Structure formats: structure tokens, C-alpha cells
C-alpha positions in Angstrom: -38.1 77.3 -8.6 -35.3 74.8 -8.4 -34.3 73.5 -5.0 -31.2 74.9 -3.4 -28.1 72.7 -3.4 -26.8 71.6 0.1 -23.0 71.5 0.5 -20.5 71.8 3.3 -17.4 74.1 3.6 -15.0 73.5 6.5 -17.8 71.7 8.2 -20.2 74.4 7.8 -23.6 73.3 6.2 -24.4 75.7 3.4 -26.9 76.4 0.7 -26.4 77.3 -2.9 -28.3 78.4 -6.0 -28.2 76.0 -9.0 -25.4 77.2 -11.4 -23.2 78.9 -8.7 -19.7 78.2 -8.6 -18.0 77.1 -5.3 -16.6 80.7 -4.9 -20.0 82.3 -5.5 -21.8 80.1 -3.1 -19.0 80.5 -0.6 -19.1 84.2 -0.8 -22.9 84.1 -0.4 -22.7 82.0 2.8 -20.1 84.4 4.3 -16.9 82.3 3.6 -14.0 84.1 2.2 -12.0 82.4 -0.6 -9.2 84.6 -2.0 -9.0 85.3 -5.8 -6.7 87.3 -8.0 -7.6 86.5 -11.7 -11.4 86.3 -10.9 -13.4 89.5 -11.1 -17.2 89.9 -11.0 -18.8 90.2 -14.3 -15.9 88.5 -16.2 -15.9 84.8 -17.4 -13.8 83.1 -14.9 -10.6 81.3 -16.2 -9.1 79.8 -13.1 -5.5 80.9 -14.1 -4.0 82.1 -10.8 -5.1 79.0 -8.6 -5.3 81.4 -5.6 -8.8 80.1 -5.1 -8.0 76.4 -5.0 -9.9 74.3 -2.6 -10.2 70.7 -1.9 -13.5 68.9 -2.8 -14.0 65.4 -1.6 -10.2 65.2 -1.5 -9.4 66.6 -4.9 -8.1 70.1 -5.8 -10.3 72.3 -7.6 -10.2 76.0 -8.8 -13.4 77.4 -6.9 -14.0 80.2 -9.3 -14.9 77.8 -12.2 -16.1 74.8 -10.5 -20.0 74.6 -10.0 -21.3 73.5 -6.7 -23.1 70.1 -6.7 -25.3 68.5 -4.2 -23.4 67.0 -1.1 -20.0 68.6 -1.9 -17.5 68.5 1.0 -15.2 71.4 0.5 -12.0 72.2 2.5 -11.1 75.8 2.4 -9.5 77.4 5.5 -7.5 74.4 6.4 -3.7 74.4 6.8 -2.8 72.4 3.7 -4.9 74.7 1.5 -3.8 78.0 3.1 -0.2 77.0 2.9 -0.8 76.1 -0.8 -2.2 79.8 -1.4 0.4 81.4 0.6 3.2 79.7 -1.7 1.5 80.9 -4.8 1.4 84.6 -3.3 5.0 84.2 -2.5 5.8 83.0 -6.0 4.0 86.0 -7.5 6.0 88.4 -5.2 9.4 86.9 -6.1 8.9 86.4 -9.9 8.3 90.0 -10.5 9.8 93.3 -9.2 7.3 94.5 -6.7 8.3 97.5 -4.3 5.3 98.4 -2.4 6.5 101.6 -0.7 6.7 103.5 -4.1 3.8 101.8 -5.8 0.9 104.1 -6.8 -1.4 101.0 -6.0 -0.2 100.5 -2.6 -3.2 100.2 -0.3 -5.4 99.3 -3.1 -3.3 96.3 -4.4 -4.9 93.0 -3.9 -1.6 91.0 -4.1 -0.3 93.2 -1.3 -3.4 92.9 0.7 -3.3 89.0 0.3 0.4 89.2 1.5 -0.6 91.1 4.7 -3.7 88.5 5.2 -1.2 85.6 5.0 1.5 87.4 7.0 4.1 87.0 4.5 7.4 88.8 5.7 10.1 86.9 4.1 9.2 84.7 1.0 10.7 81.3 1.2 11.6 81.4 -2.6 14.6 83.4 -4.0 13.9 86.7 -5.7 14.4 86.5 -9.5 14.7 90.2 -10.3 13.8 89.9 -13.9 14.5 92.5 -16.4 11.3 94.0 -17.5 10.3 97.4 -19.1 7.7 100.1 -18.6 5.8 100.8 -21.8 4.2 104.1 -22.3 0.9 104.7 -24.2 -1.0 107.9 -24.8 -3.2 107.8 -21.7 -1.5 105.1 -19.5 1.7 103.2 -18.5 2.1 99.5 -18.4 4.4 98.5 -15.7 5.6 94.9 -16.6 7.5 94.7 -13.4 4.3 94.4 -11.5 2.0 92.4 -13.8 0.9 88.9 -12.5 -0.6 87.7 -15.8 -4.2 87.5 -14.2 -5.7 88.4 -17.7 -8.4 90.6 -16.3 -7.5 93.5 -18.6 -7.6 91.0 -21.5 -11.2 89.9 -20.7 -12.5 93.4 -19.6 -11.1 95.9 -22.0 -12.4 95.8 -25.6 -13.6 98.1 -28.3 -17.2 98.7 -29.2 -17.0 96.0 -31.8 -15.4 93.4 -29.5 -11.6 93.8 -30.4 -9.4 93.1 -27.6 -6.9 96.0 -26.6 -4.8 93.8 -24.2 -3.8 90.2 -25.3 -1.3 87.8 -24.0 1.9 86.8 -26.0 4.7 84.3 -25.6 4.3 81.1 -23.4 5.6 79.8 -20.0 8.1 82.1 -18.2 8.1 84.6 -21.2 4.4 85.3 -21.2 3.4 88.9 -20.9 0.6 91.4 -21.7 0.9 92.9 -25.0 -1.3 96.0 -26.1 -2.4 96.9 -29.6 -1.0 100.4 -29.9 -3.6 101.5 -32.5 -6.6 100.5 -30.4 -4.9 101.9 -27.3 -4.5 105.3 -28.8 -8.3 105.4 -29.3 -9.1 104.4 -25.7 -11.4 106.9 -23.7 -10.6 108.3 -20.4 -13.3 105.8 -18.9 -11.9 102.8 -20.5 -8.4 103.9 -19.2 -9.7 104.3 -15.7 -11.5 100.9 -15.8 -8.3 99.2 -16.9 -6.4 100.7 -14.0 -9.1 99.9 -11.6 -9.7 96.3 -12.8 -6.0 95.4 -12.5 -5.4 93.8 -9.0 -1.8 95.2 -8.9 0.0 98.4 -10.1 0.7 97.2 -13.6 -1.9 99.6 -15.4 -1.5 103.3 -14.5 -3.5 106.1 -15.7 -1.2 109.0 -16.3 -1.2 111.9 -13.8 -3.7 110.3 -11.4 -1.5 107.5 -9.8 -1.9 109.2 -6.3 -5.6 110.4 -6.5 -6.3 108.7 -3.3 -3.6 109.5 -0.6 -1.8 106.7 1.3 -3.7 105.9 4.4 -7.2 106.4 3.0 -7.1 103.6 0.3 -9.2 100.5 0.2 -7.1 98.1 2.3 -5.4 100.8 4.5 -7.8 100.1 7.3 -9.8 97.1 6.1 -8.2 93.6 5.5 -9.0 92.1 2.2 -12.0 89.6 2.6 -13.4 91.3 5.7 -16.7 92.5 4.0 -17.4 88.9 3.2 -16.5 87.3 6.6 -18.6 89.9 8.2 -21.7 88.3 6.7 -21.3 85.3 8.9 
């Protein structure tokens, strides 16, 4: 058995298994690091940067960076937390998010993070972009809420490995694109998986958006990250 790796995070001495990322090791030690693009079981891409930490003074994405012996990690320090808060605020203002009427309210990870970081009024101006809603045989794609995390791109594929969701365009014009022929063949389970894996309300299975009543949803009574921090 390989020896465990010793590292510290916010002054706390921790142990990690060889090959674990900073995010995985922190989670195993009861330390919460926020994520949006990352999802257990999917290859991490480090695109949202919500999980950024400082390692020996350098900024790194914790979901992609393996832990090494003697790492000194800063996570819940003011500068790192302010950086994360700014990213959340930018995600909120660059789209059209209206939580009171969103089917994912209470189950939305972006909304839950906004509550955790006590975002009342963003410091950046709202952009109010013109984005459409696309309809497919079994689901809707609400571009106003999409944060381009690419979870659907990585998770939802056909049996022979073809991607149903892809990314198109670049920079500010980047958006999720759907192969209509493949989407028309999606099973009920695939559509539900796509809706569940989306961190916001961008993918909505038709006719089941309010299956769970408001007040009984995942983050209605328990803040995001609390299940990890309770391991301390």
C-alpha cells in the first residue's frame, strides 16, 4: 500500500490517497471547496474556476490538480473567497436568472452558492443578453440559465459514444448545441439524467419541472456544502 500524502489546508494537517485531487482530498477531510463544472464520475475540466485555491502562493483549480507531499493550500481565506464570490456574481449577471419562477429553484447549485456567499446585489452590471429557449421532443434547453459548465456534454452520450450535447462558438458567444437527431432518440432516463446533472435550470424535462414542491428541495433546508463540513 502506498503511503498516504501529507498536506495542509488552511493550517489543518490532512492526509490524502495517492492520485487524489485537491478537491477530492479536501472533501475526504471534511473541508468544503465549491464546484460547478465538476461532477463525480465525470472527467474534471476546471472550466468554471469556482474551486480555485492557492497552493504555495499559486492559483490552481482544485478539481484537476493532484495533491502532492507537503502542499500548503489556502482555501477559506478572504482573498480566495472573494475571488469565488466574484465568479458567482459574473455568472448571475451574464445570463438571465430569475429564481422565483425557475423550476430548479431550491435544487440549483448556482443559487445555493449565491446564498452561501450572501450575494444580495452583484457588483457587476446585468447584461440581459437575448437568448432563446429551444424545444426538443422530451426536454427544453433554456439558454438564459446555462452557465456552460459542460456537464451535459461530458455525461450524456449515445451507447456508441456519440455526444448529444456539444459546445459551439467561442468567447462570449459560446453556447450549448444539441444534435437534434440524437436528441430525438433520447430515453426518458437519459433526459432525466441530463436534467439532474445540470447545476442550474437549463435542461428541463417536459411536464416534470415542479415534481418536487418548493420548500422540499435539496437546498431549501440544508446549505450547499454542509454535508461535507459535518464530517469535521
